[in-house]
C-alpha positions in Angstrom: -63.9 55.2 152.7 -64.0 56.8 156.1 -66.0 55.8 159.2 -68.6 58.5 158.7 -69.4 57.1 155.3 -70.5 53.8 156.7 -73.5 53.2 158.9 -73.6 50.4 161.5 -76.6 48.7 159.8 -77.4 48.8 156.1 -81.2 49.1 156.4 -81.7 48.6 152.7 -80.0 45.2 153.0 -81.8 44.4 156.2 -85.1 45.2 154.5 -84.2 43.0 151.5 -83.3 40.2 153.9 -86.6 40.7 155.7 -88.5 40.5 152.4 -86.6 37.3 151.3 -86.5 35.5 154.7 -89.5 36.8 156.6 -89.4 35.5 160.2 -86.3 33.5 159.5 -84.3 36.8 159.6 -84.6 36.7 163.3 -83.0 33.3 163.4 -80.1 34.5 161.2 -79.5 37.4 163.5 -79.6 35.2 166.5 -77.2 32.7 164.9 -74.8 35.6 164.1 -75.0 36.9 167.7 -74.3 33.5 169.1 -71.5 32.5 166.7 -69.6 35.7 166.1 -68.0 35.9 169.6 -66.2 32.6 168.8 -64.6 34.4 165.8 -63.7 37.4 167.9 -62.1 35.2 170.5 -60.2 33.5 167.7 -58.9 36.8 166.4 -57.9 37.9 169.9 -56.0 34.7 170.4 -54.3 35.0 167.0 -53.3 38.5 167.8 -51.7 37.5 171.1 -49.9 34.7 169.3 -48.9 36.9 166.4 -50.4 34.3 164.1 -51.1 36.4 161.0 -52.5 33.5 159.0 -55.1 32.9 161.7 -55.7 36.6 162.0 -56.3 36.8 158.2 -58.5 33.8 158.0 -60.6 34.6 161.0 -61.0 38.3 160.1 -62.2 37.1 156.7 -64.8 34.8 158.3 -66.1 37.6 160.6 -66.1 40.0 157.6 -68.1 37.6 155.5 -70.6 36.8 158.3 -71.1 40.5 159.0 -71.5 41.4 155.3 -74.7 39.4 155.2 -76.2 42.5 156.8 -74.7 44.8 154.2 -71.5 46.9 154.1 -70.8 48.4 157.4 -68.0 49.7 159.6 -67.4 46.4 161.3 -67.0 44.5 158.0 -64.7 47.3 156.7 -62.5 47.0 159.9 -62.3 43.2 159.4 -61.4 43.7 155.8 -58.6 46.1 156.8 -57.3 43.6 159.4 -57.5 40.8 156.9 -55.5 42.7 154.3 -52.9 43.9 156.8 -52.3 40.3 158.0 -52.2 39.0 154.4 -49.6 41.6 153.5 -47.7 40.9 156.7 -47.7 44.6 157.4 -46.6 46.3 160.5 -49.9 47.2 162.2 -50.9 47.6 165.8 -52.9 44.4 165.8 -53.9 44.8 169.4 -55.4 48.2 168.7 -57.1 47.0 165.6 -58.7 44.1 167.5 -59.9 46.5 170.2 -61.5 48.7 167.6 -63.2 45.7 166.0 -64.4 44.4 169.3 -65.8 47.8 170.3 -67.6 48.1 166.9 -68.9 44.6 167.2 -70.5 45.4 170.6 -72.3 48.4 169.0 -73.2 46.4 165.9 -74.6 43.5 168.0 -76.7 45.9 170.0 -78.2 47.4 166.9 -79.0 43.8 165.6 -80.5 42.9 168.9 -82.8 45.9 168.7 -84.1 44.5 165.4 -85.2 41.4 167.3 -87.4 43.4 169.7 
């Protein structure tokens, strides 16, 4: 699956969440926006320390939290990082983290627009 096949927000999933959760969807989005930077910081620290177990576990956590909003590029990037760390593969983890962080910023912006 390439990047152009995946949108930032899965509006079908967002609408399903909206139907199921009503006004509580805003709370879920806000909680994600508040808590996900902790996961990003943890991935960054694990990359600096070359701690592939921590990279794997934290990328998995961010992927799972992001998947609540449907399949998207950020969750796919986290999945790739998780799988690379699990396989102990030679990957430019610094570059992968930067790509995840950049995509997260765009994803967060799109989520914030839903709150307006």
